[in-house]
N, C-alpha and C positions, 0 to 999 in steps of 0.2 A: 540323816536320818537318828537319833538318837543313841550317845555311847552304851552300852548298854553294858562294859565291864564297869561301869562305877554301881553298876545296884551290887545288890548283899547278893552272893554265892548264891542262895535259894533262890531267887528272884530268877537270876543268869540261866540255875536247871529248870525254875518250872516255860522258861521260855524256850531252853531249848527241848526240852518237850515237847511245846505246843507245835517248835516249830518240822521237830520230826512229824508229828500228827498229823501237820499240816500235809506234809509230801508225802507218807504212805496214801491219805483221802483222795492227792491227786494222781498218784500213781491209781488208785481203785477203779476212779471216775473216767483215767485214760481206759483201764482193762476194759468198764464197760459198756462204753462208745462205740470201741476196737467190734467187742461182741454184736451192739447193735447194729453197725454196717454191713458183719455178718449177712446176720437173719434177717435185717429186714426185708421186706419182699417176700421169703421162705415158710415155708412151713417147716418148725422141726420139731422132736420129740429127741427124749434121754431114752438110756439104759442104761442101768446100775448096774453095778460089780455084781458080774457073779462067780467072784471068789467068794464063797461061805465060808465059816470054822475056817478048821486052818488047813494048809496049803502052798502051794509056791507064794511067795509074792506080789507076781506079776505077769500076765497069763498075754501071750500075743496073740492080737488076731487078726484075719485072716481074710484076703478076696480070693475065692474062687474061680479060675479060669481054667478053658477046656484043656492046657496045656499044662500049667503048676497053680499051686498055689503060690499069694504072692503077699510077705508081709504086711500089715498097713499102718499099726502102733501097739503099743502094750497097755495095758487098764490092769493094776494093780488096786487093793484093799484101800474103801474111799474114792476111789474117783467114780465116774462119773461121767461118761460117754456125751456129747449131744450132737447130734446127726441134725442136717439143717437140712431141708430139697427145694429145690427153685418148685415156684408156685405153679401150677399150671395153669393155665389161661384160659376160660369158658366159655 
């Protein structure tokens, strides 16, 4: 490739910024592909954050069984819980 060290500092900074932007977009693309892989062939829905106004920063969500409550995750202000269900073949 070309030696970017011979470019003016402003051009080097612009290239560095663009390379950072490309890296961020590639990571975002990978996250989207992983989410797609999880949700393909599933019905899904979201549960918005149950915390309104003042309150704890996070709340734990539990699954109840006949013997005890099992914590499964926590949800905080601004979070959305995504639930995917296996599609029933009819």
